[in-house]
N, C-alpha and C positions, 0 to 999 in steps of 0.2 A: 503739659509735659514737654521738656526741652528736646528738640531734635538733635541728632548727632551732628557734630561739627563737619563731618565728612560730606553731608548733604550740600552745604554751602560751597564746599570745594568743588563738588561735582557740577553744581550750577555754573560756577565760574569757568570750568573746563569746556563746557558745551560751546560757547562762542569762539573760544580759541581753536577748537577742533574744526568748527565750521569755516573759519578763516583759512586754516591750513588746507582743508579739502578744496576750497575755492581756488587757492593759489596753485595747488597741484594740477587742477583741471583747466587753468587759464591758458589761452594760446601763448606759445613761445616759452612754455616751461616744460618741454619734453625731457624725459630722462635721457641719460647717455645711451641707453639701450635702443632708444627710438631714433637717435641721430643717424643720418645716412652713413653707411660704412664705406671706407675706401675700397676701390675696385683694383685688385691685384692684376698685373699684366704678366704674361709668360716672359721668361728671359729673352732679350732680343737676340736674333740670329745675325751675327755680324760677319758672316762669311757668305759667299755666293753672290748672286746678282750679276747683271751685265757689266762688261768692262766700261770704264769711265767714258771713253771716247764714243762708244756706242750709245750710252745713256745720253750724252750731250747731243748726239745726232737725232735722238728720238724725243728730246724735250719739246713739249708743246703745251699750249693752253687749250683747255676744253671747256665748253659751256653746255654739255649734254651728258647726263650720267644715268646709268642703270640704278634702280633702287636697291640692288642687292646689298645686304649689310657687309661691312668689312670684318673678316675673321679676326679673332683676338690676337693671333700670332702676327698677322700682317699689320694690325694696328700697333702692336708692340714694336715691331721693326720700324714702322713709319715714324713713330714718336722719337725713338732713339736716334734715327738718322737725322731727324729735323733738329733736335735740341737736347739730345741725350748726353750723358757723361761718358766720354771716351778715355779719360785719364783719371781714374778713381783716386789716385794718390793725392791729387791737388784739386779735384772737382772741376777740371776743365771740360769744355763741351765740344760737340761736333761742329759748332759754328762759333766764330769769334764774336766778342762784344767789346765795345770801347771801355778801356780802363778795367776790363774784367768785371764790369758792374753786374753782368748777367741779369739785366733788368727786364728782359722779355719773359712774360708768362705765356704759355701755350695752352689755350682753352680748346677743348674738344666738344663741339656742339652736335648732339645727336638727337634722335627722336625720343630717346628715353631720358634726356636731361643733358646738362652741361657739366663738364668736368675739367679740373685743372690737372695738367700733367706734372706730377711730382717726380722729377728726374732722379733725385737722390735715392728714392725708394723704388723707382720705376713702377709707378702705380697711378691711378686716377683718383682724384679727390673730388667728391661731389660739390658743385657750386650752386646750381639752380635746377629745380625740377621743371618738367615740361619741355615741349619741343619748340626751340627758339631758332631753328634753322632759317626760317623766312626772314628773320631780323638781321642775318649776317650779310645781306646784300639787297640791292634794289631791283635786280633782275629776277624774273619769275623762276628761272632754273635753280636758284640756290636752295629752294625748299625740297628739291627732288634728290639731290646728292645725299648719300647715307650719312655723311658727316661734313662739317666745316671746321677748319682749324682757325681760331681767332688769335691773332698776335696782339698782346696787351703789354704796354710798357708800364712798369711800376716805377715811377720817377722818384719815389722815396729812397730807392737804392742807389741813386746817382749822386754819391757823396762828392761834394765840391763843385757840382755843376751849377749851383746857384750863383757862384762867383763868375761863371763864364757862360752867359746865356746861349752862345753858339753851340755849346756842347749838348744842349737839349735836342738839337737836330740830329745828333748821332743815333738816336733811337731808330730812325728810319733806315739807316744803313744796317744796323743790327738785325732789324726785321727782314731786310732784303736777303741777308745771308741765310737766315732760317728758311725763308720762302724758296730759295734756290735749292737748298737741301731737299725740301719736299718735292720740288719738281724732278730732281735727279732720281730720287728714290722711286717716284711714280713711273718715270720713264723706264727704270730698270725692272720694275715689277709688272709693267703692262697696265698700270692704273691711269685713269684720267684725273686731271687736276687743273685748277684755274684760280689765280690770285686776283684780288680786286681791292681797290681802295674806296669804292662807292659802298658805304655801309651806313645804315641808320644808327649812328653812334649813340645819340641820346636814348633812343628806345632800347637798344641792345644793352647799354650800360645800366639802365634801370632794371631791365629784366634779370641781369646777372648780379645786381647789387654791387656794382663797382663803386669805388671811392673816387674823389676828385683827383688824386694822384695817380690813378690808373687810366692810361690813355689807350684807346682802341686804335690800332694802326692799320692792320690789314686783315682780310679774311681769305681763306683759301679752301675751296671745296675739293673733296677727294672721293672717288668712287670708281666702279667699273665703267668702262666706256659704254655709252648708250648703244643698244642693239639696233 
């Protein structure tokens, strides 16, 4: 007696379903729902703070930090002061950049992961899971501060710089402007901070999954002063 044709079709479907199940369960094939979600920040408070001359008088480098976490509002204000958009009409920032390349990315390295500051939406975008604070410097204290800000230059945004090699050096000036903004904000808010160029760049770049055109420049710890 002849079997129905649908039996053969069913047999062919079994391997196909097995392949689809295997692909769905393979590493790196997570659904969109499983992807880390952006972390919203409260709107920055752009009034208040100490007068500029007083903040300049208080500006200092610290190498000892209390472990207390930075509140969300303080972090929001800090990131806006460092490298936020202060002129929304044309996307200009609180720090200057050569030829308005805006090539600096501000990474927030905390115990709960590393995030990219998205200035346009004023939020944090997940970059890497895990605590990578110890990789942001060679001194022992860097792992104790609640967060380190890492300044990364994305040289792919520097249009025209390939014709003028000296222009590649301008990224250091742009990073310096942002670092000073961080210093002045911390002085105004009673926070401790300290910038450094001694960073294990290869190890940190690997941990954060950076590309060749992304250059780690400086790292800067921020926290409450050590008690």
